[in-house]
C-alpha positions in Angstrom: -1.6 -9.4 -20.3 -4.7 -11.1 -21.6 -7.2 -8.9 -23.3 -10.6 -8.8 -21.6 -12.7 -7.4 -24.4 -15.4 -5.0 -23.4 -18.8 -6.6 -23.6 -20.6 -3.5 -25.0 -18.3 -3.0 -27.9 -18.1 -6.7 -28.9 -21.9 -7.1 -28.6 -22.6 -4.0 -30.6 -20.8 -5.3 -33.6 -22.1 -8.8 -33.2 -18.7 -10.4 -32.7 -18.2 -13.6 -30.8 -16.8 -13.5 -27.3 -13.4 -15.2 -26.8 -13.3 -17.7 -24.0 -10.6 -17.0 -21.5 -9.1 -19.8 -19.3 -7.9 -19.7 -16.7 -9.4 -16.6 -15.2 -7.2 -13.7 -13.9 -8.0 -14.6 -10.3 -7.0 -18.2 -10.8 -3.8 -17.2 -12.5 -2.9 -15.0 -9.5 -3.6 -17.7 -7.0 -1.4 -20.0 -9.0 1.6 -17.9 -8.1 3.3 -19.0 -4.9 4.6 -15.5 -4.1 1.1 -14.0 -4.2 -0.4 -16.8 -2.1 2.4 -16.5 0.6 2.2 -12.7 0.6 -1.5 -12.6 0.9 -1.5 -15.2 3.7 1.0 -13.1 5.8 -1.0 -9.9 5.0 -4.2 -11.6 6.1 -2.7 -12.6 9.4 -1.4 -9.1 10.1 -4.7 -7.5 9.0 -6.7 -9.9 11.2 -4.4 -9.0 14.2 -5.0 -5.3 13.5 -8.7 -5.7 13.2 -9.0 -7.8 16.3 -6.7 -5.5 18.3 -9.4 -4.1 20.7 -10.5 -7.7 21.7 -6.9 -9.0 21.8 -5.8 -6.1 24.0 -8.7 -6.6 26.3 -7.9 -10.3 26.6 -4.3 -9.5 27.7 -4.7 -6.4 29.9 -8.4 -6.3 30.7 -10.2 -2.9 30.5 -7.1 -0.8 30.8 -6.2 1.5 28.0 -3.1 0.1 26.2 -1.7 3.7 26.0 -2.3 4.5 29.7 0.9 5.4 31.6 1.9 3.7 34.8 -0.8 1.0 34.8 1.9 -1.8 35.1 5.4 -2.0 36.5 8.1 -0.3 34.4 10.4 -2.5 32.2 8.9 -5.7 33.5 10.3 -8.9 32.1 8.1 -11.2 29.9 5.7 -13.2 31.9 2.3 -14.9 31.5 0.5 -11.6 32.2 2.8 -9.7 29.9 4.2 -12.0 27.1 6.5 -9.3 25.8 7.0 -7.4 29.1 6.4 -3.7 29.6 8.1 -0.6 28.5 9.4 2.6 30.2 5.9 3.9 30.8 4.5 0.7 32.2 2.6 -0.2 29.1 2.2 -3.7 27.9 4.5 -4.2 24.9 2.3 -6.7 23.1 -0.7 -4.4 23.4 1.4 -1.5 22.1 2.6 -3.6 19.1 -1.0 -4.4 18.2 -2.1 -0.8 18.5 0.9 0.3 16.4 0.2 -2.3 13.8 -3.4 -1.2 13.4 -2.4 2.4 13.1 0.5 1.7 10.6 -1.7 -0.5 8.4 -4.4 2.2 8.4 -2.0 4.9 7.3 -0.5 2.7 4.6 -4.0 1.6 3.3 -5.4 5.2 3.3 -2.3 6.8 1.8 -1.9 4.0 -0.8 -5.6 4.2 -1.8 -5.6 8.0 -2.2 -2.3 7.9 -4.0 -3.4 5.2 -6.4 -6.7 7.0 -7.2 -4.8 10.2 -8.0 -2.3 8.1 -10.1 -5.2 6.4 -11.9 -6.8 9.8 -12.8 -3.6 11.3 -14.0 -2.4 8.2 -15.8 -5.6 7.5 -17.6 -6.1 11.2 -18.7 -2.5 11.5 -20.0 -2.4 8.1 -21.7 -5.8 8.0 -23.3 -6.4 11.6 -24.3 -2.8 12.3 -25.4 -1.8 15.6 -27.0 -1.2 18.7 -24.9 -3.0 17.1 -21.9 -0.5 14.2 -21.9 2.4 16.6 -22.3 1.3 18.8 -19.3 0.5 15.8 -17.0 3.6 13.9 -18.0 5.8 16.9 -17.3 4.2 17.5 -14.0 4.6 13.8 -13.0 8.3 13.7 -14.0 8.9 17.0 -12.1 7.2 15.5 -9.0 9.3 12.3 -9.3 12.7 14.2 -9.0 11.6 16.1 -5.9 13.5 14.8 -2.8 10.4 13.4 -1.1 11.6 12.5 2.3 13.3 15.8 3.2 10.2 17.6 2.2 8.0 15.2 4.2 10.2 15.7 7.2 10.0 19.5 6.8 6.2 19.5 6.4 5.8 17.2 9.4 8.0 19.4 11.5 6.5 22.7 10.7 2.9 21.7 10.0 1.1 20.6 13.1 0.2 17.0 12.2 -2.1 15.7 15.0 -3.6 12.5 13.5 -2.3 9.7 11.4 -5.1 10.4 8.9 -3.6 13.8 8.2 -0.2 12.3 7.9 -1.5 9.7 5.5 -2.9 12.4 3.2 0.5 14.2 3.2 2.2 10.9 2.3 -0.4 10.3 -0.5 0.5 13.6 -2.1 4.0 12.3 -2.8 3.2 8.7 -3.7 0.9 9.2 -6.8 3.5 9.9 -9.5 4.9 6.4 -9.5 1.5 4.9 -10.1 0.6 7.6 -12.6 3.7 6.9 -14.7 3.2 3.2 -14.9 -0.5 3.5 -15.6 0.1 6.0 -18.4 2.5 3.6 -20.1 -0.1 0.8 -20.0 -2.9 3.0 -21.2 -0.8 4.1 -24.2 -0.5 0.5 -25.2 -4.1 -0.6 -24.5 -5.7 2.3 -26.3 -4.3 1.0 -29.6 -5.9 -2.4 -29.1 -8.5 -3.5 -31.6 -11.3 -3.8 -29.0 -10.8 -0.2 -28.1 -11.2 0.8 -31.8 -14.3 -1.3 -31.9 -15.7 0.5 -28.9 -15.1 3.9 -30.6 -16.9 2.6 -33.8 -19.8 1.5 -31.7 -20.3 5.0 -30.4 -19.0 4.6 -26.8 -17.8 7.8 -25.1 -14.4 8.3 -23.6 -15.4 7.6 -20.0 -17.3 4.5 -21.1 -14.3 3.2 -23.0 -12.0 3.8 -20.0 -14.2 2.1 -17.4 -15.6 -0.8 -19.5 -12.8 -1.5 -22.0 -9.5 -0.5 -20.6 -9.8 -0.5 -16.8 -10.6 -4.2 -16.5 -7.2 -4.9 -18.2 -5.5 -2.6 -15.8 -6.6 -4.2 -12.5 -3.4 -6.3 -12.0 -1.2 -3.2 -12.6 -3.4 -1.2 -10.3 -2.8 -3.8 -7.6 1.0 -3.5 -8.2 0.8 0.3 -7.9 -1.3 0.1 -4.7 1.1 -2.4 -3.1 4.0 -0.2 -3.9 2.3 2.9 -2.5 1.5 1.1 0.7 5.1 -0.1 1.2 6.4 3.4 0.4 3.9 5.1 2.8 4.6 2.8 5.7 8.3 3.1 5.1 8.0 6.9 5.1 5.9 6.7 8.3 8.6 4.7 10.0 11.3 7.1 8.9 9.4 10.2 10.1 8.7 8.5 13.5 12.4 7.6 14.0 13.6 11.1 13.4 10.8 12.4 15.7 8.6 14.3 13.3 5.6 11.9 12.9 2.1 12.4 14.1 2.2 13.8 17.6 -0.7 12.0 19.2 -0.5 8.5 17.6 1.5 5.3 18.0 3.0 3.6 15.0 5.5 0.8 14.5 8.1 3.5 13.8 7.3 5.2 17.1 8.0 1.9 19.0 11.3 1.5 17.1 12.2 5.1 18.0 11.3 4.7 21.6 13.1 1.4 21.9 16.3 2.8 20.5 16.1 5.9 22.7 15.6 3.8 25.9 18.5 1.5 25.2 16.4 -1.6 25.7 19.1 -3.9 24.4 21.4 -2.9 27.2 18.5 -3.4 29.6 18.0 -7.0 28.6 14.7 -6.2 27.0 15.4 -6.7 23.2 11.8 -7.7 22.5 10.7 -4.1 22.8 12.8 -3.3 19.8 12.9 -6.5 17.9 9.2 -7.4 17.8 8.1 -4.2 16.0 11.0 -4.6 13.6 10.0 -8.2 12.8 6.4 -7.1 12.2 7.6 -4.4 9.8 9.8 -6.9 8.0 7.0 -9.4 7.7 4.7 -6.7 6.3 7.2 -5.3 3.8 8.2 -8.8 2.6 4.5 -9.8 2.2 3.6 -6.7 0.2 6.7 -7.1 -2.0 5.9 -10.8 -2.6 2.4 -9.8 -3.8 4.0 -7.1 -5.9 6.5 -9.4 -7.5 3.9 -12.1 -8.0 1.5 -9.8 -9.8 4.4 -8.6 -12.1 5.4 -12.2 -12.9 1.8 -13.3 -13.5 0.6 -10.4 -15.7 3.7 -8.8 -17.2 4.5 -10.6 -20.5 8.1 -9.4 -20.4 8.8 -11.2 -17.2 7.3 -14.4 -18.7 9.6 -14.2 -21.7 6.6 -13.4 -24.0 7.1 -10.7 -26.5 3.6 -10.9 -28.0 0.2 -10.8 -26.5 -1.1 -14.1 -25.4 
């Protein structure tokens, strides 16, 4: 990964700045996997953000979660492109609502988990010593905990009412992966010459972290965030399928669970089950494409480079 020297340290010692070309953003957009993944994510996010207006366009001013508004198990038609479900709810509207909720849970859980991982990883990697030992031991212990059974138990015995509460529970189990990878990168970056220059110029620990090391870590933070989002949405789907998700919220996992329970395939209404599954597959594939693309672009080992460029 290219060094982005901290401006304060370099300027303090009167050293010339090194020109970098192309920029990190341009390098990322040069990777086809990142471009395709971001394009798919952009479409899904746009559909989620526009959900209130799209739902109103299809079903008018009816609430998409209202029961008995339309005929039960109606076949696809111009009025209901994906038909209706057992409760007389428009399937397309329910998919849009579920997509919005699932993306919200994934983004919130991924963001909180990544922030915790950044804090733990930077403290352990930069400070070292007993702090590194304690935080590393705690992270490794958290990693070997069987996450999903604990999540299922918590969701079953703790009254989880909203998806926001469930997102915070998921974040509590997603941070160790980001913390471990961030720590490994910080251990490498703290030995770089520009960090030593920053120390000699009198910069404090927090200033070095935020101005010298953090800019170099942005691609890896993106990888960690994408991984956390994928894991959180996957856990959300799993919890919904076994019936222990958020009680008063609809997610893509809820639609899958309901479709399997109703036996929609035997009723000749496969779209009730297949469409949410396809949306989930598209989301997972897109996030993993971005993840793999960032790794290929910024990880020298995957580029066959053994030395810093």
